[in-house]
C-alpha positions as CSV (number, residue, x, y, z in Angstrom):
1,X,0.0,-0.1,0.2
2,X,1.5,3.0,-1.0
3,X,1.3,6.2,1.3
4,X,-0.2,6.0,5.2
5,X,-3.7,4.8,5.2
6,X,-4.2,7.3,8.0
7,X,-3.2,9.9,6.0
8,X,-5.7,10.7,3.4
9,X,-3.9,13.7,1.9
10,X,-1.0,12.1,1.8
11,X,-0.6,9.4,-1.9
12,X,-3.4,7.7,-2.0
13,X,-3.0,3.3,-1.3
14,X,-3.6,1.4,-4.0
15,X,-6.6,0.7,-5.7
16,X,-6.7,-3.4,-4.6
17,X,-6.3,-1.7,-1.2
18,X,-9.2,0.5,-1.1
19,X,-11.2,-2.1,-2.7
20,X,-10.5,-4.1,0.0
21,X,-11.1,-2.4,2.8
22,X,-14.4,-0.4,1.1
23,X,-15.8,-4.2,0.6
24,X,-14.9,-5.1,4.0
25,X,-16.1,-1.8,5.4
26,X,-19.5,-1.9,2.8
27,X,-21.4,-5.1,3.5
28,X,-24.3,-3.7,2.0
29,X,-23.1,-3.1,-1.2
30,X,-23.5,-5.6,-3.5
31,X,-20.6,-4.0,-6.0
32,X,-17.3,-2.3,-5.1
33,X,-14.6,-1.6,-7.4
34,X,-11.2,1.5,-7.0
35,X,-9.4,1.6,-10.0
36,X,-6.3,3.1,-11.2
37,X,-8.5,5.7,-14.0
38,X,-11.0,6.1,-15.5
39,X,-13.7,8.6,-17.5
40,X,-16.1,9.2,-15.2
41,X,-17.4,7.0,-12.5
42,X,-20.9,8.1,-12.9
43,X,-20.8,7.2,-16.5
44,X,-19.4,3.9,-15.6
45,X,-22.3,3.0,-13.3
46,X,-24.7,4.3,-15.6
47,X,-23.6,2.2,-18.4
48,X,-23.1,-1.1,-16.2
49,X,-26.6,-0.7,-15.1
50,X,-28.0,-0.1,-19.2
51,X,-26.3,-3.3,-19.5
52,X,-28.5,-6.0,-20.6
53,X,-27.5,-9.6,-18.4
54,X,-25.4,-6.4,-16.0
55,X,-25.9,-7.9,-12.3
56,X,-29.3,-6.2,-11.2
57,X,-28.3,-5.6,-7.1
58,X,-27.5,-2.2,-6.5
59,X,-26.0,-0.4,-4.2
60,X,-22.7,-0.6,-6.1
61,X,-20.0,2.3,-5.8
62,X,-16.6,2.8,-8.0
63,X,-14.0,4.7,-6.6
64,X,-10.9,5.9,-8.9
65,X,-7.6,7.5,-8.6
66,X,-8.0,10.3,-11.8
67,X,-11.0,11.0,-13.3
68,X,-10.3,12.0,-17.0
69,X,-14.4,13.4,-18.1
70,X,-15.5,13.8,-14.3
71,X,-18.6,16.5,-14.3
72,X,-19.9,18.7,-11.9
73,X,-23.5,20.2,-11.2
74,X,-24.4,22.3,-15.4
75,X,-21.8,20.7,-17.2
76,X,-19.0,21.9,-15.4
77,X,-15.5,19.5,-15.8
78,X,-14.1,18.5,-12.1
79,X,-10.4,19.4,-11.9
80,X,-8.1,16.4,-10.5
81,X,-4.7,14.9,-9.9
82,X,-4.1,11.5,-8.9
83,X,-3.4,12.3,-4.6
84,X,-5.4,14.7,-4.8
85,X,-9.0,14.0,-5.3
86,X,-11.6,11.8,-3.6
87,X,-13.7,11.1,-6.2
88,X,-16.1,8.0,-6.5
89,X,-20.0,7.1,-7.4
90,X,-22.7,4.6,-5.7
91,X,-25.2,3.9,-8.0
92,X,-29.2,3.5,-5.9
93,X,-32.6,2.0,-7.0
94,X,-34.5,4.5,-5.1
95,X,-38.7,4.1,-5.1
96,X,-39.9,7.6,-5.2
97,X,-42.3,9.9,-7.3
98,X,-39.9,11.5,-10.2
99,X,-41.4,14.9,-8.9
100,X,-39.7,14.5,-5.9
101,X,-36.3,13.3,-7.2
102,X,-34.9,17.4,-7.3
103,X,-35.6,17.1,-3.5
104,X,-32.2,14.3,-3.5
105,X,-29.9,16.8,-3.9
106,X,-30.0,18.9,-0.6
107,X,-31.2,15.3,1.4
108,X,-27.8,13.8,0.2
109,X,-26.1,16.7,0.8
110,X,-26.7,16.8,3.9
111,X,-26.2,13.8,4.9
112,X,-23.2,13.6,3.8
113,X,-22.2,16.7,5.9
114,X,-23.7,15.1,8.6
115,X,-21.5,12.1,8.2
116,X,-17.9,14.2,7.9
117,X,-18.8,16.1,10.8
118,X,-18.8,13.2,12.5
119,X,-15.0,12.2,11.5
120,X,-14.3,15.8,13.0
121,X,-13.8,16.6,17.2
122,X,-17.5,18.2,18.6
123,X,-15.9,21.6,18.3
124,X,-14.7,21.9,15.0
125,X,-18.1,20.4,13.4
126,X,-20.1,23.8,12.9
127,X,-17.0,24.9,10.5
128,X,-17.8,22.5,8.0
129,X,-21.8,23.1,6.6
130,X,-23.0,23.3,3.2
131,X,-24.3,25.3,0.4
132,X,-27.7,24.9,-1.3
133,X,-27.8,22.1,-3.0
134,X,-25.3,20.5,-2.6
135,X,-22.1,22.0,-2.0
136,X,-19.7,21.3,1.2
137,X,-17.5,23.7,2.4
138,X,-15.0,24.4,5.4
139,X,-14.7,28.2,6.7
140,X,-17.3,29.1,3.5
141,X,-14.6,27.2,1.0
142,X,-15.6,24.6,-1.2
143,X,-14.0,21.2,0.3
144,X,-16.2,18.6,-1.8
145,X,-19.2,18.7,-4.9
146,X,-21.6,15.9,-5.4
147,X,-23.5,15.4,-8.8
148,X,-26.4,13.2,-8.9
149,X,-28.1,11.9,-11.8
150,X,-31.2,10.2,-12.4
151,X,-32.9,7.9,-14.6
152,X,-35.3,4.8,-15.2
153,X,-34.7,2.1,-14.0
154,X,-34.4,-0.4,-17.1
155,X,-35.9,-3.2,-14.9
156,X,-38.6,-0.7,-13.2
157,X,-41.6,-2.9,-12.7
158,X,-42.8,0.6,-11.6
159,X,-43.6,3.7,-12.4
160,X,-42.0,5.1,-9.4
161,X,-38.4,2.8,-9.7
162,X,-35.5,5.1,-10.2
163,X,-31.6,4.3,-10.8
164,X,-29.6,7.3,-8.6
165,X,-26.3,7.8,-8.9
166,X,-24.7,10.1,-6.8
167,X,-20.7,11.2,-7.4
168,X,-19.2,12.7,-5.3
169,X,-15.2,14.8,-5.7
170,X,-13.8,15.5,-2.3
171,X,-10.4,17.8,-2.3
172,X,-7.8,15.6,-0.2
173,X,-4.7,19.0,-0.7
174,X,-4.0,21.3,-3.0
175,X,-6.1,23.3,-1.9
176,X,-4.2,26.2,-2.8
177,X,-3.5,25.4,-6.4
178,X,-7.5,25.2,-6.5
179,X,-7.9,28.4,-5.0
180,X,-5.2,30.1,-7.8
181,X,-6.8,28.8,-10.8
182,X,-10.2,29.1,-10.3
183,X,-9.8,32.5,-8.4
184,X,-12.2,31.4,-5.6
185,X,-11.0,29.5,-1.8
186,X,-11.3,26.1,-1.9
187,X,-10.5,23.8,1.2
188,X,-9.1,20.4,1.2
189,X,-9.0,17.8,4.3
190,X,-5.4,18.7,4.6
191,X,-6.6,21.8,6.4
192,X,-9.2,19.8,8.1
193,X,-6.5,17.4,9.5
194,X,-4.2,20.0,10.6
195,X,-6.5,21.4,13.2
196,X,-8.3,18.3,14.2
197,X,-6.6,15.3,15.4
198,X,-9.7,13.1,14.2
199,X,-9.8,13.9,11.1
200,X,-6.2,13.5,10.6
201,X,-6.7,9.4,11.8
202,X,-9.8,9.3,9.1
203,X,-8.5,7.4,6.7
204,X,-9.7,7.7,2.5
205,X,-11.1,4.3,2.5
206,X,-12.8,5.8,6.4
207,X,-14.2,8.9,4.2
208,X,-15.3,6.7,1.5
209,X,-17.0,4.3,3.3
210,X,-19.1,7.0,5.8
211,X,-20.3,8.7,3.6
212,X,-21.7,6.1,1.1
213,X,-23.2,4.8,4.0
214,X,-24.5,8.1,4.9
215,X,-26.2,8.3,1.3
216,X,-27.3,4.2,1.7
217,X,-29.4,5.4,4.8
218,X,-30.5,8.7,3.7
219,X,-32.4,7.1,0.8
220,X,-34.0,4.4,3.0
221,X,-35.1,7.1,5.7
222,X,-37.4,8.7,3.0
223,X,-38.2,6.4,1.4
224,X,-40.1,4.7,4.5
225,X,-40.3,8.5,6.8
226,X,-40.6,11.3,3.8
227,X,-39.6,14.7,3.6
228,X,-41.1,16.0,6.9
229,X,-38.2,16.8,8.1
230,X,-35.6,17.6,5.7
231,X,-36.6,21.8,6.8
232,X,-34.8,21.0,10.4
233,X,-32.5,18.7,9.5
234,X,-31.4,20.8,6.7
235,X,-30.9,23.8,9.5
236,X,-28.3,21.9,11.1
237,X,-25.6,22.6,8.6
238,X,-26.9,25.2,6.7
239,X,-24.1,27.5,5.6
240,X,-26.2,30.1,4.5
241,X,-28.6,30.9,6.9
242,X,-28.8,34.6,6.7
243,X,-26.4,35.2,4.3
244,X,-27.8,38.0,1.6
245,X,-27.6,35.6,-1.8
246,X,-27.5,36.9,-5.6
247,X,-29.4,34.3,-7.5
248,X,-27.9,33.5,-11.4
249,X,-30.4,31.6,-14.2
250,X,-28.3,30.9,-17.2
251,X,-25.6,34.1,-15.4
252,X,-28.9,36.4,-15.4
253,X,-29.4,37.8,-12.2
254,X,-33.1,36.4,-10.8
255,X,-33.9,37.1,-7.8
256,X,-31.5,38.6,-4.5
257,X,-32.7,37.8,-1.3
258,X,-31.8,36.3,2.7
259,X,-31.2,33.1,2.6
260,X,-33.9,30.8,5.3
261,X,-33.3,27.5,4.5
262,X,-35.3,25.0,2.8
263,X,-38.9,23.7,1.9
264,X,-39.7,20.1,2.6
265,X,-39.4,19.8,-1.5
266,X,-35.7,21.0,-1.0
267,X,-36.0,24.5,-2.7
268,X,-34.0,27.4,-1.2
269,X,-35.6,29.3,0.6
270,X,-34.9,33.6,0.3
271,X,-36.9,36.4,1.5
272,X,-36.5,39.6,0.3
273,X,-39.2,42.8,-0.4
274,X,-41.2,41.0,-2.4
275,X,-41.8,38.1,1.0
276,X,-40.6,34.6,0.8
277,X,-38.8,33.2,-3.0
278,X,-38.7,29.3,-3.3
279,X,-35.5,28.3,-5.5
280,X,-36.2,25.5,-7.4
281,X,-33.1,22.7,-7.5
282,X,-31.2,22.2,-10.1
283,X,-32.3,25.4,-12.1
284,X,-30.1,28.0,-11.0
285,X,-27.0,28.7,-9.2
286,X,-25.4,30.6,-5.8
287,X,-23.0,33.6,-5.2
288,X,-22.7,34.5,-2.0
289,X,-22.3,38.4,-2.6
290,X,-19.2,39.9,-2.3
C-alpha cells in the first residue's frame, strides 16, 4: 500500500487496497470497486446499469484515483490529479415519485455533511457546512461537490422505480493551487486534518465508506418516512442561513435576498421585499454577494 492508511492527504492506497477495505466496510453494497483511472465513475455506473445481463442487485460503488472526464453540476468539468482528490460514485435503486427526485440533492448534501462531521472533534463540526443544493464547505470554502443523476431503472416494474447515481469529489490536498487557478477559496481535508486530530486519523477508505453509508441510510429513510423532517435537518448544517445571496439563472440575475432555509421539497427559500421566494433545485446557481 502506498501512503499511510491514516493520512488521506498523502498518496492514496492502491486501488486493490481501497477495494478490499471498502468491501469490508460496506457489506450492504453488492458491488464495490476502485480503479486507477477512468473517464467518469458516474458514467461508468450508468453504462453498467444499462448493460443487458448486468448485475441486477444494487447498491454499487465505484471509485477512481483519476477521472479524465469528471463532471460537476451544470456540466462543469471537475479538475483533479492523482492523490489530490477522493472521487467515487454510488448507484442506488430508489422508489419515489419523479417529482420528488430534485429533493434528493439537498438530502444527500446534508447527509454527507453530517457523516463527515462525525469524523471531526465536536468543537470543530460547525465549521463544516453545506451550500445549497449540495456543496460542502469548510470555513465557507468549497471542500467537496456532489453530482446526482437519475434515470428510469431498466428493470423498473413500477412508475416510481428510478436509478440514482451519486458522485462525489472531495479535495484531499492541493487547495492552494486550486484556489489560485479558480480564483476562489477552496478547502481540502489536509487543511482540516492539520487542525483536528480525529480528521487526521480518518483514512481515505473511512471517508468514502462514511459518505456512501450516509447516502444508503438517507435514501432508505425518505423512502420509508418521506421528507417532512428535511427542513429541520438542513438547518443543522446550513452554511447560507441569513446571508444575502444573488440567484443566477443562465448567467442572469433572477433573485436577491436573505437565505432562510429550505422547504420540504428541497427548494431554497429567500426572503426579500417581495416576501419569501422558493428557488427550484437544479435550475439556478447561487453566488454569495461580495
